[in-house]
C-alpha positions in Angstrom: 0.1 7.7 24.2 -2.6 7.7 21.5 -3.6 5.0 18.9 -1.7 7.1 16.0 1.2 7.6 17.8 1.7 3.8 18.7 0.9 3.1 14.9 4.1 5.3 14.1 6.1 3.5 16.6 5.6 0.3 15.2 5.5 1.6 11.7 9.2 2.9 12.3 10.9 -0.3 13.1 9.6 -1.5 9.6 10.7 1.6 7.8 14.4 1.5 9.1 14.9 -2.4 8.0 13.6 -1.2 4.6 15.5 1.8 4.3 18.4 -0.5 5.4 17.6 -2.6 2.3 17.3 0.2 0.3 14.2 -1.8 -1.4 11.6 -0.4 -3.2 8.4 -0.9 -1.0 4.9 -0.3 -1.5 3.1 1.5 1.5 -0.1 1.3 2.5 -2.1 4.0 4.7 -6.0 3.4 5.1 -8.2 5.2 6.9 -11.9 4.7 8.0 -13.7 6.1 4.3 -10.2 5.4 1.8 -7.1 3.3 1.2 -4.1 4.3 -0.3 -1.1 2.8 -1.8 2.4 4.0 -3.0 5.1 2.3 -4.5 8.3 4.2 -3.4 12.2 4.0 -4.7 15.0 2.6 -2.4 15.8 5.7 -1.1 12.7 7.3 -0.5 12.8 10.4 -2.6 10.1 9.8 -5.2 6.6 8.2 -6.1 6.8 6.0 -8.9 3.2 5.1 -8.5 0.4 5.8 -6.8 -3.8 4.4 -6.7 -6.3 5.4 -4.0 -9.9 4.5 -3.2 -10.1 8.8 -3.8 -9.4 8.0 -7.8 -12.6 9.1 -9.9 -12.4 5.6 -11.9 -12.0 3.5 -8.6 -14.9 5.6 -6.9 -17.4 4.7 -10.1 -16.2 0.9 -9.2 -17.1 0.7 -5.5 -20.1 1.7 -3.2 -17.6 3.0 0.0 -13.7 3.3 -0.1 -13.4 1.6 3.2 -14.1 -2.3 2.8 -12.4 -5.1 1.6 -13.7 -4.5 -2.1 -12.0 -1.2 -2.3 -8.9 -2.8 -0.9 -8.4 -5.7 -3.7 -9.4 -3.1 -6.2 -6.8 -1.0 -5.2 -4.1 -3.7 -4.7 -4.7 -4.8 -8.5 -4.7 -1.8 -9.7 -1.1 -0.9 -8.3 0.1 -3.9 -9.2 -0.7 -3.0 -12.7 0.8 0.4 -12.2 3.8 -0.7 -10.9 4.5 -3.2 -13.8 4.0 -0.3 -15.8 7.0 1.6 -14.1 9.2 -1.3 -14.4 9.0 -2.7 -10.9 8.3 -6.3 -10.2 9.5 -6.8 -6.5 8.8 -4.5 -3.4 9.1 -4.7 0.4 5.6 -4.2 1.8 5.3 -1.4 4.5 1.9 -1.7 5.9 3.0 1.7 7.8 1.8 0.0 11.6 -1.5 -1.1 10.4 -1.7 -4.8 11.2 -1.6 -7.4 8.6 -5.7 -8.0 8.8 -9.2 -6.9 7.1 -8.0 -4.0 4.4 -4.7 -4.2 4.7 -4.5 -8.0 4.1 -6.9 -7.7 0.5 -4.4 -5.2 -0.7 -1.6 -7.1 -0.4 -3.4 -10.1 -1.4 -4.5 -8.8 -4.4 -1.4 -6.7 -5.2 0.6 -10.5 -5.3 -2.2 -11.7 -7.5 -1.5 -8.7 -9.8 2.0 -10.4 -10.0 4.1 -8.2 -7.4 6.6 -9.8 -5.2 6.9 -9.6 -1.6 
């Protein structure tokens, strides 16, 4: 097994529980260069809000998309966009990534921005 398969296996349990609860979820994906966040509705069919370091306005504010500072900026931005979409409470789906470093920075910034999870 490679790292990706193991990560996706870890993610499957979390996603199954969130799907069972029919909760709106905040999904995070990180690559070496960027970090992405999406708010997905309870049945998993629509993306309600999205933010990433690929966006032009975010790239102008950070030097690189693969650090904690960029993750914090994306966390604040996703919280702001979720509020605009009418979402206040979410379930955090870390997609099998460990709750550490950039994933943790994004989550804490989203909490500071007003999302509850």
